N, C-alpha and C positions, 0 to 999 in steps of 0.2 A: 848351373847343373846342365847338361843338354833338355832342349826339351824333348819331351815324349807327345810325339805325335805319329800320325799316321791317315790317309787317304787313300781312298780306294774305291773302282768302280767294278759292276760285276752282272754282266747282262746273260740273259739266257733266253730259248722262244718261253719262257715262264713267269721271268722274273726283270727286271730292269732296277737297279741301284747302286746310290751315291752316299758313300759315306767317309765321314772323319769326327775321326778321336781323340782328342788330346787330353796324358793326362795329367795330374799337378794340377785342378783347376778349379774352376767355381762352380762346375755340375751345370753347364748355360747347356740348356736343348733346341733344336729344331728339328724337330719329327714329324713328318709325312710316311707313311706305309701305305694309308687309305682305309686303316684300320683301326678305329676310333680307341677298341679299347685296347690294345698291344702298342699303340700311339702314349696311352697312359701309364701303361707299365713300363715302356724303353725312358721315359722323361722322371720316373721315381729312378729306374735305375743309372741314371745318369748324374739327377741330385744329390742321392745318397753316396755316389762313388768319387764326387767330387772331380768327375770324366766329362768335358763336355763333349757333348755327340750335336752332331746333325746327320742324319739319315732322311734322302729322298729316294722312297722307293714306291715303283709301280711293278704288280701283279697281275697274274688272271685269277683280280677275286671274285670273278663270275664263277668261275672253280668252286673255289672255294678260299682259306685266309691258310689252308697250309704251305704253297708253296712259296708266299710271301714270306710266312713266319722262321720258317724254315732256311730263307735261303738272307735273309735278313742278319739272322743268328749267325750265319758260315759266315757273313762281311762283316760284324762284331765282333766273332772270334778272333778272326785273322789280325783284325786293325788293333785288337788289343795285343793278340803275340807281339807284332812288328813294333807296334809301341814299346812293345817290353825291351828292346834288345836286346841284350844278353845276360839282362838282369840281373846284372850286377847291384849288389846294396840292399836288392828289394825285400821285404819282412817274408815273404813266402807264403805263410798261410794268412787266415783272415777268417773269420767266423764273428756270427752278427745273432741275438735271437730278437727279433722283433713282434710282440705283440702289437693288432690291430684290431679292437676293439674284440670279436667274440674268437677271433685265430688266434695264434700263435706258431711264426714259423721260424725255422733252425737253420742256418747256412754258414755251412763252411768247406772253405776253398784250401785247394795247395793247388800252386804257380809251381806246378813240376816236370810239366814235359809229359806225364801220361795223363793223355785224359780217360775221364769218367765220369758218369753220371749215378748216381743212386738219389731216386724222387718217392719219397713214402707219405705220400699226400693222397687221401682219398674224397675227391671235393664233394661235395652235394649235389652237384647239377652239373648236368654235361656240356649246358652252356652261360656262359658272365651274356647276357645281352643275344647278340646269333654270334660271338666268339666261341668257338667248340675248345676244352676247358686243354684235352686231349694235345692243342699244341704248345700249351707250357714247356710241358716235357719234349717236344719234338723240340723246342727253342735249346732247352737250357744242353739237351743232348750234343744239340748240333756247335751252340755256342763255347763247350767244354774242349767238341774233336777237334775245331778248328783254333781255339785259345789255348790247344794245349795245357791243359789242370782238370785239376779232377773237383767234384762238387758236388757233396752230400745236403739234401734236403728232404728237411723233415717237420712235417705239420704234422702234432701231433693231437689238436685238435681245431675245430674250430665249425662256425653254423654255416654262414655265407660266404659261398664261394668266390665274390668279388674281394672281400677281405682276406680269405687265404690268400689268394692271388697277389695282392697289394705286399699282404707281408712278407711273402717270396720272395717278390725285387727289390724291395726294401731291404729285403736284411742281404739279398745278394750284394746291391748297392753295397751297403756296410762293409761285408766280405772284403768285398776287394779292394774298395778304398784301405783297407787294413794291409792286405796281401801285399797290393803293389807302393803302397810305401818306402819311400827310400829311409835306411838305417844305419847303414852300413857301405862299404865299400868292394866285397866279397861277392862270388856268387853264394847262395847260402845252400852250398851241397857239399859231402865230402865227395863227392866224382868230381865238383870243381866246373861241373855246366848243367843246368837247365834244360 
C-alpha cells in the first residue's frame, strides 16, 4: 500500500508553520506550537489517531493563541485531506466515546468532502491555564473545513475543563483512526467520489 503522508508549510503575517503528517503509523509526535496546552492536546490526537505528526509553529502569541491555533488546524486539515488522496478504501465514518475521569466526550466524523462542525460543549471555565477554551471549537471548525469532513462533538457532562478537552482530543483521535482506516478498495460513496 502506498504510504499516506503529507508535508506543508504556511507563512502569513501572523504565523509560520511547518507540518508533516503520516497516517497508518505509530502515533509518534514532535510538536511545538509555543502553546503548551495545545501541544498537549495535539499529542493526544496524534497518539490516538495512530498518525505521526511533526508540527513546528511560530505565531503572534503576544496577541493571543487564536491565530496560531487556527492556522495549525488549517495546516493539519489540509495535510490530512492531501494524505487521504482519492479516499479509495477508507472506512469513511468514525466514532468514539472517551471518558476522562469526570468527563465524557463523544465524537463522530464523516470524511465526506462536506465540512461541518457541531460542538455541544459547555466548559466550566473560560481558560485552561492561560489557554482560551473558545480556541478548541475554532480549531475543530478549521480542521473540519480544511480536512473536508464533518465532525460532531458532544460532551454531555464534565466538571474539569482540562479533562473535558482531553477527552475531546482523545475521542477525535480514535474516531480519525477508525474513519481513515483502509478496509476496501473502492470509494465508500454511491456518488463514486468523496
